[in-house]
N, C-alpha and C positions, 0 to 999 in steps of 0.2 A: 478163446476164453479170456474174459476181461479180468484185470487184477481186482483183488478184493478192495472195496472202497476204503476200508480202514488203512490199508497200506498207503494209498495216495493221501488221504486226509491227514495221516499222522505226520506228514512231512511239511505241512503248512504251518504258519504261525508267526510269532514275534520273538525277537531275541530278549534277553534278560533286561535290556534297557527300554523295552517297549517299542522299538523300531521294527518296521517290517523286515523280516529276515530274507535272505537270499534263497531259503529253502523252497519258496514258491517256484523259483526257476527250475529246480529239480523236479518238482511235481508236474509242471507243464511239459518238461522233457519226457517224463514217464507217460504222460497222457498221449503225447504224440506217438511214442513207441507202441502204445496200446491201441492206436488208431481211434482215440477219443476225439471227437470233432467239436465238442462244446465244453467249456469249463466255466465255473463260477469261482472267481477269486473274491473271497469275502472282504467287505469293506474294512480297511485298516490292515489287512494282511497281504495286500497285493503290492507288487513293485512294477515300476515302469519297465524294467528289464523283462519280466515275465509277460507283461501285456504286449510288448514289442515282439517277443518270441512267438506268442500265439498268432498275432497278426501276420507275421512273416511266414508262418507255417500253415496257414489256412485253418487255424482253430478259432472258432467263434468264442469270444470271451466276454463275460459280464463282469464288471468290476465297479467298485464304488457304491455298491448297493448291499443292504443287509438282507440275507436270504429269508429271515423271519418275517419280513414285510410281505413276502409272496407265498410262503408256505401256508397250507391250510391244515388245521384250523388256525387262523391268525388271532392273536390276543387283541384286545380292544385297542391298546396303544399302537400296535402295528397297523391296525386298520386306519387309525387316525393319520399316522405317517403316510400310509398309502394314499389316502384321500388328498392330503395336502401336496404330496408329490405329483399327483395327477393334475391338480389345480395349477401348480407352478409350471408344468410343461405345456399348458394350454396357451 
């Protein structure tokens, strides 16, 4: 049985000074323990430590991207961001 999404999501975020917190490290450790093989670390809430942990433990990680650009239905401004992101990668 997988953990409830709220339990994992509740551990991510930023500290009171607006910096990425180390709590994302705990989240990816919980993901590994739960045999989760892919994680999304929301833009601005990720840390280099958590990304390294994922890479070292075979967890595919997406970071530096806003999930709202890819979720459907996407708002107009997220579609615009998606369009320009695609153009910049060409």
